[in-house]
C-alpha positions as semicolon CSV with decimal commas, in nm:
position;residue;x (nm);y (nm);z (nm)
1;X;10,849;10,490;4,678
2;X;10,631;10,802;4,713
3;X;10,386;10,607;4,927
4;X;10,664;10,496;5,164
5;X;10,795;10,853;5,198
6;X;10,443;10,979;5,267
7;X;10,392;10,718;5,540
8;X;10,726;10,806;5,699
9;X;10,649;11,180;5,686
10;X;10,305;11,128;5,841
11;X;10,455;10,909;6,113
12;X;10,711;11,175;6,203
13;X;10,444;11,445;6,212
14;X;10,214;11,225;6,422
15;X;10,492;11,144;6,667
16;X;10,572;11,515;6,697
17;X;10,211;11,591;6,786
18;X;10,184;11,332;7,063
19;X;10,535;11,345;7,206
20;X;10,641;11,552;7,501
21;X;10,766;11,885;7,365
22;X;10,880;12,227;7,475
23;X;10,605;12,468;7,573
24;X;10,635;12,814;7,427
25;X;10,531;13,141;7,587
26;X;10,228;13,173;7,358
27;X;10,086;12,838;7,470
28;X;10,165;12,918;7,828
29;X;9,966;13,241;7,830
30;X;9,656;13,072;7,687
31;X;9,674;12,790;7,940
32;X;9,695;13,008;8,250
33;X;9,369;12,986;8,440
34;X;9,215;13,306;8,568
35;X;9,254;13,386;8,936
36;X;8,963;13,632;8,960
37;X;8,731;13,487;9,223
38;X;8,421;13,616;9,042
39;X;8,505;13,440;8,718
40;X;8,444;13,072;8,658
41;X;8,718;12,918;8,450
42;X;8,759;12,555;8,360
43;X;9,112;12,423;8,400
44;X;9,292;12,345;8,078
45;X;9,305;11,971;8,017
46;X;9,444;11,781;7,724
47;X;9,217;11,481;7,759
48;X;8,844;11,433;7,764
49;X;8,826;11,348;8,134
50;X;8,675;11,618;8,351
51;X;8,884;11,779;8,621
52;X;8,844;11,618;8,962
53;X;8,592;11,797;9,180
54;X;8,620;11,772;9,555
55;X;8,312;11,720;9,772
56;X;8,515;11,810;10,081
57;X;8,468;12,141;10,266
58;X;8,695;12,408;10,122
59;X;9,013;12,518;10,297
60;X;9,312;12,738;10,213
61;X;9,675;12,661;10,138
62;X;10,014;12,831;10,141
63;X;10,299;12,711;9,921
64;X;10,669;12,728;10,003
65;X;10,701;12,826;9,633
66;X;10,502;12,769;9,317
67;X;10,796;12,771;9,076
68;X;11,147;12,628;9,085
69;X;11,456;12,657;8,865
70;X;11,677;12,348;8,836
71;X;11,937;12,561;8,659
72;X;12,178;12,377;8,428
73;X;12,137;12,000;8,415
74;X;12,282;11,739;8,181
75;X;12,058;11,588;7,913
76;X;11,930;11,256;8,046
77;X;11,939;11,362;8,412
78;X;11,638;11,268;8,620
79;X;11,577;11,540;8,878
80;X;11,306;11,611;9,132
81;X;11,184;11,898;9,347
82;X;10,961;11,898;9,655
83;X;10,700;12,174;9,687
84;X;10,582;12,212;10,047
85;X;10,212;12,288;10,104
86;X;10,074;12,416;10,435
87;X;9,706;12,395;10,524
88;X;9,622;12,748;10,640
89;X;9,248;12,687;10,661
90;X;9,012;12,532;10,916
91;X;8,926;12,210;10,730
92;X;9,152;11,919;10,631
93;X;9,333;11,978;10,301
94;X;9,284;11,691;10,058
95;X;9,493;11,671;9,741
96;X;9,284;11,458;9,507
97;X;9,515;11,456;9,204
98;X;9,827;11,609;9,049
99;X;9,819;11,627;8,668
100;X;10,151;11,703;8,496
101;X;10,137;11,886;8,165
102;X;10,373;11,638;8,003
103;X;10,465;11,269;8,019
104;X;10,821;11,367;8,111
105;X;10,702;11,479;8,456
106;X;10,578;11,236;8,722
107;X;10,414;11,349;9,048
108;X;10,412;11,217;9,403
109;X;10,201;11,386;9,669
110;X;10,067;11,354;10,022
111;X;9,766;11,125;9,989
112;X;9,626;11,149;10,344
113;X;9,433;11,459;10,460
114;X;9,659;11,742;10,575
115;X;9,517;11,882;10,898
116;X;9,491;12,259;10,962
117;X;9,835;12,405;11,038
118;X;10,015;12,092;10,911
119;X;10,234;12,046;10,602
120;X;10,222;11,812;10,305
121;X;10,432;11,768;9,992
122;X;10,403;11,759;9,616
123;X;10,713;11,618;9,445
124;X;10,766;11,657;9,071
125;X;11,011;11,416;8,902
126;X;11,145;11,534;8,565
127;X;11,321;11,324;8,300
128;X;11,531;11,552;8,076
129;X;11,617;11,283;7,817
130;X;11,399;11,430;7,540
131;X;11,500;11,795;7,574
132;X;11,770;12,046;7,488
133;X;11,810;12,404;7,606
134;X;11,562;12,593;7,822
135;X;11,237;12,420;7,913
136;X;10,946;12,516;8,134
137;X;10,703;12,252;8,263
138;X;10,405;12,247;8,496
139;X;10,169;12,030;8,698
140;X;9,820;12,118;8,819
141;X;9,732;12,028;9,178
142;X;9,365;11,954;9,242
143;X;9,258;11,999;9,603
144;X;8,967;12,125;9,809
145;X;9,069;12,491;9,778
146;X;8,874;12,777;9,626
147;X;9,112;12,850;9,338
148;X;9,190;12,499;9,215
149;X;9,386;12,381;9,034
150;X;9,706;12,518;9,180
151;X;9,974;12,537;8,910
152;X;10,329;12,439;9,003
153;X;10,602;12,517;8,750
154;X;10,969;12,449;8,703
155;X;11,238;12,542;8,455
156;X;11,566;12,382;8,354
157;X;11,848;12,458;8,113
158;X;11,941;12,122;7,961
159;X;12,302;12,087;7,851
160;X;12,429;11,822;7,605
């Protein structure tokens, strides 16, 4: 009996460690990459794979916004938001990868090079099924820009 309870307890703890969960402010502050151009900071990753490095010439980008608030949504709703990116540099902008911080968020993004002066998109799809209350999520956009990755964030207040 004790052995069965121990196995169940360990399973619950293990599931809690690997499941998608709310991020707290403390975790958030330690995961924010530095923006000082003289410092070299590695992006925070949760797996052993190295961050994608672009061999393309660097360019610059402007975002329509880097954070979005869905406001109140019902638990189980699947919502999405489109972040518009504009290539403000002189070389083509190439988004090589978008890595969400959680399995509850799925990205879509412009795969072809975005020419100078043109616009592309990064869409984040969020499944609220596993959450209650206020949540904040993010995705890191890897591109041929000086201060990569670019962090996009969103918040939602999930109602029962």
